[in-house]
N, C-alpha and C positions, 0 to 999 in steps of 0.2 A: 474249502477242506484244508486243516489242520497239518503237516507231516509233522508225525511221530516218527522219534530217532531212535532206534531200536538198543534197549540200553546196551549190549554188546558191544556195540562199534560207538558207542557215546565219548565223546573226548572230549580234554579241557578248552573255553570256549577261550577264540584267537585275545578280545579282549578284553578288560574287566566290564565293560559294560553290556557283558549277553552274563542272562544267570549259569553258576556253574553246573552240571548232570550230577545227583545223588543215587549213582553207580556200586559204590564200591561197597561191599558187608563181612561181616564181620573174617572171616576169611582172607578175600582180598590184605583185607589191613592188615590180620595176623603173619598174614607171611610174607606182605613184603618188609614188614618191620622186623620180623624173625631174621627177614636175607641181611637186614643193615645190621641187626645183631652177632651176624658173627661175618667174622674181619680179619681178613691177611695176620695187621699186626697185632689186632688182635691177641694171635697166640701170640706173643712177644711179650703181651702188657703183663701178660700171666708174671713172667718176674717181680711184680710193683707187688702183682699181689700177692704172691709170697711174701715177699719183705718191703714193703712201702714204705722200706725208711731204711733199703741197702744196710744195713751195717747186720752183726754177727749172731744179733736174735729172731727167723722168722717165723715166718706161723706153721701150724700145724696143722693139717691137709686138713682136718676138720675143722679149725676156724679161718681158714680160707674157704673151704668149699662156704660156709659159713655166713662169711663177710661178704661174697659171691651176690651170698644169693638174696640179700637184707640191700646189699648197696645196689642188686641192680629193682628190684621192688621198691624204690624208695626213691629210685635216679626217674627211675620211666612213668610211677606216677604222678611223676613231676611234667613227661612231655605228657605224656596221660593228658591230665590239667591242661595245660597249652591245646590240647587239635580241637577241646570240649566247643569254644567259644567257637573256635573252622565248623566246625559241623555244624555250631547253632546256626551259626548268619550268613556259611558261605564265603565268607572269606578270606583272603590266602593272611600269611600270619603279619607279615610287615604293617599290610591294611587294619589289619585287625590294630596295630599302634595305632589308631586314626581315634580308635574310641578310645584310648588310655590318655594320649599325648596333646590330641589337634592332629589334626592332616599334617601341619608347614611338621611342626617338632618330632614327627615321628620321620622323618625325613632323617634326624640326628641314627638314629640305631639302625635302617634304612642303610645310611652309606655303612657304616660298620659290619654290616651283613653282608650285603656285597662283597666287602673289602674281605671277610673268611672264609664264606661261601668257591671264591675264584682261587682261593690259595690253598683249604680243603678238598679242589674242585683235580686243582696240581695236584697236590700230595698225593693222590689218589691213584692218579697217573702212575706217577710213580712208583709207587707200591705195585701195581699190577706190568708195568712194566717191568721190574726186578722178580719178581712171580714171575713169567713168562720168563726171567734170561735162568733163575736155578732152575727151571726144566730143562730148555733147550740150550743152556750155554751161551758162547758172546756170537753165536756161529752167524744172530739175529742182531742187528745193534740197532741199541737204546733205544735210538731216534724213530725209527721204525714199532718198537712197540706200541711208541706212544702217540703217535699219528693212529697209527690202528684200536688203541683202544679209546682216542680223544672221537675215530669218527665214529664208535658202535657210540660211545653217550654221547655224542649228540642228536645219533639217530633217536634215542630211545629220548630225548628228552620231545624233541620233535612232535613223539604219542604217547603223551606219557600215561595215560589210562589205561593205554593198551598194552606197553610195558608193563604195569602192576599188576595188570590182569596175565597177560605172560611168565611173570613170575610166580603167581598160586599155579599155575596151571603145569608149567613144566621146570621153574628155576630150582622150585621151593624142594623140588623131588631125589630130584639128582645132587643136593645141599644136603640133606638129612641122608642119603646112603652114605658123600662122600665120606661127612661128619661122625657116620657111624663108623665106616670103616673103619679110619683112621681110630677111635675109639678104641675100637677090639685091638689092632694093631699095638698100638703104645702100650697099653693093660696091660698089654703080654710081655713087651718087649723094656719099655722102661719101669727099670725102681719107682715102687714107692714111694713117693718123701716118708724119713722117719724122721722124729721130734719135734722140735718148738715146742712156740708157746703162743697163748693169746694175746700179749703183750703189746703188738700192733694190732691186734684189730678196728681200732678209731679208724687209723690211715690207709687202714685198707680198706674198710663202707666205702669214705670217702677217695678213695685212687675210684674205687668202679660206681659212687654214684659220677663222677665225673667225666668217666666215658660213656651214661645216661646220656648223661643231660647237653650234651653235645647236640641232640638234635632240638632241645628246647625252638630253637626260634625258625627250625622248617616242617614243624609240627602239622598247622595249620593248612600248613601248602594240600597238603594228601588231605588231611582229616576234610577239611569246606565238599569233597566229596562224594561220603559215608554217607549209608544211609538212617546214622542213628547216631547224638554222643554216644548212644552205650557202646556201639560196633566200630567206634573212634579210640574207646578209650581200651577198648576188654583188649584192642587188633593191637595197641602200644604195650600196655602192663604183660601181654598174655605171648605174644608173639617177640616182642624183644625180649621180657625178663628168662627163658625157656633158652634160646641165642648163645646169649650171654654169657648164662649162664654155661652153658654145654660147650660156647668157644673159650673159655678162660680155663676148665678144669683139661679140658684135649691142650690145651698150650703150659700146663702145669708139665705133663710129660713131655711136649717137645721141648720145653726149657732146659728140663731134666737130662735129656739126650744128647740135644746141641751144648751146651755146658752152659750152665751161668755167669760167667766172664765172659763167653764170645757174644751172647743173649747181647750186654750188656754194651759190649762195643760194638757192635751191630747188628741192630734189630730183625735183619735179613736174612741173618742166619738159623732166623729158628724154623725156615722155611728149607732146610737139611733132611734134616729131618724127613718130610713131610714126600721129598723128593725119595727118598731112600727107600722108604716103605713098597713092603710087599704091592704091584699097581700103581707106583704110590704119584707117579709123572701122570698118571688117568685121571685120577681120582685129584691129587692138587688143582690139574690144570684146570678142573671142574668150578673148583674155590676163585681161583685166578680169574675166568671168565664169567664169573657170579661177583666180583667185586666190582667191575662196570657198574649196577645198580648204587651203589655207595659214589661213585663221580656222576653217576645220572643225578642222584637223590642233590649234591652239592648244582653242579647246573641246571639245573630243570628249575630249585630255590632262587639261584641267582636270578636266575629271568623272571620270576616273581615279588620279586624286593625292585625289581627295573620297574616294572609296572605301577610299584607302586607311587612310580618320581614323572613316568608317561605313562599310563593308566591306556592309553585308547592308539599307542606301538604294539603289534602284532606282536604276542610271546614266541614266534619262530622265528624272528627277525630278531629279539636277542639271545636264543638259544638258540641258533648257531653264530652266531658272534659271538658269547662269552662259549664255548668252545674252542673256536677259534682262540681269544686269546686265549683260556685254561695252556689247552698245547701249550700253546709260549710260554707260558707260563714254566712249565712242565719240561722243555727243552733246553729254555735257557737259567733260571733260576736251583741257586741250590736250595729247592722246596724243602726239605729232611730241617732243614737248620731254621726254616721259614715257620715250620710251625712248635717252635717256644712263640715267636711273635706273635701266635694267633691266640695264644691259649690266652693271652690279655687280652684283647676282645674276646671269648666267650667268656671268659670275666663278667660281661657283658651282660649276659641275655640270665642268666638265671634270679637278680634279685631283683630283673623285670617283671620274672616271670611275677615273683612272690608280690608286686606289685598288683601285675594285673587279678590274683588269685584273687587276691582281698576286692576292688577295686569290682569285677565283671562280676566276681559270686556273693560275696558276700556284704558289700557294700549296695546289693541290687541293681545295679546300672545294668544288667544284663537287654534289660529289657529298653531301656535307651541307647542304645549301645551306638554314638556315631561312627557311619565305617565312610559317610561324604567324603569329598573334597574338599571341603569349606568347615570341616566340622574346627569349633573354637581349640585352639590355643591351651592346655590348661599344665600353667605351671606349678601351682603347689604338686602334680604325680613326679616332677624334674626330684624331691627331696629326697623322699624315699629311694629311690633308685640310685642316685649319688651314695644313697649311707652304706646302701647294698653292698656296689661295688665296693666301697671301706674295707666292709665291714669284712668282703671277700682276699681281700688281698693281707691285712689286720693277720688273719686265720690261714692260709695257705701256706702253703709249702716255700722253701724260694726263690724266684722264678732262676728259671739258667739264665737269663739275662742276665746281663751281670749290676747295669745303672739302674733294673726298672729293682733288683729283691736290695741295691741301698735306698733306696724313697722309702720302700715299706721297714728295711732290718731303723731307719731311721725316725719312721713317724712310731711305731712302735717302744722305742728310745725316753722321745721325745713322752707318750704318752703311761709309760711304767709299765709297757702291759707287755705280759710276758706268752706270746704263742705255749702250749700244751697236744703232745702228739695225738689226746685224743679229740682233742675239738674239730670240724667238721667245716672247713673254710665256701661249701654248699649249702645245707643246712644253714648256717651262720645266717647268709648271707640275702639265704630265703627268705627268713623267718624275720632279719630286722626290716627288711624291704616292706615284708609284707605288715608287723602291724605297727612301721611306723605309718603306715598307710591306713588302718583303720582306726589310729589316733585322728588325723586327721578328718578320715571325714565323718568318725565319733563328732569331733568337734563341732568341724561344721556345716550339720547336722542339729548338733543343737544351739546354736546360731537362729539358724533358718526357724 
């Protein structure tokens, strides 16, 4: 007699040898991605939305909102495209790259993803702890909040599909109520930003795109459990776009109350207006607790990435080990400074997406996508990926890491290239990588 698993209680398989359950509908995906679209430090990012060049010519409120919508739609469309192959193949994100690069070559981006996910997971524990201290002060030490947030995060990764269903049924309601509450309070108490122009519209759009595409290397980890490709794509684009637009819009007012210079010097200063609002501690506490879904996504996707390297190791072992390691990093490393280094690694995945989209969708390889452990190496795909990475940094604003910025300043000088403010690093890298991939594919097809 065949044992039938109730979809309401189905969980992620323990190894890659087992088929993933297809239990997540469009509401599950939409709620999950909507929660990821609301970030505590996302409120402080509104400072760079209004004034992405940090000069004396900020955007008007209309321009800023328009940039938020346009940038979110472009960025989430990229994430949605990364999700579709996961829904169709049932494979997590890094395993999908076996079909793009071959099994052995896929280990390179896998290791990079493990490094960045570990860093971002620790960064989220830091954010949660700082948010909790904004509510309760220093009565409870930072380390205690890190340990508590890390324990919750690790627990969620043991039952990931259960966590996503919990987010849809319970957490999302609390987040919606809290967001609406703060929107009403800030609209009444904060002055609407006046003046401004559209001059920095393109850099603002690029900034919003960058916020969204940071999720590209993990999208398939959740889309593999979608009931359909449509549910995966629509859930990402719809849920994340609405949430990110709301988050940044509220952030504009919160930054205005906290003070631009104060937020620029210390992003956690933006927490002050939330806690000071009527019933602010209650509703901000909900948002702080909800932030664990960000750390959950980072830790769980790290475990999924490790399974590409060791597919038969129980994912729960990886989850617990990564959870403990993430706590250690959050306690011992200045993760706020570490985030600048993580942006370098993050630029790897947008051009990689350009290669994947063209190869999978346009060149017709979806039907023969090889995700086996012995998938042959595909070295030609490395070239467009590398060119896309170079394009990103030629077009990107200077990095805060001086030696890295100096490398690309020298490269621009050698090429006689001057970066213009309207240029988009994310869109440029995606297009260059995709077009080069298309050219390689057409040449190989003509030779055959």
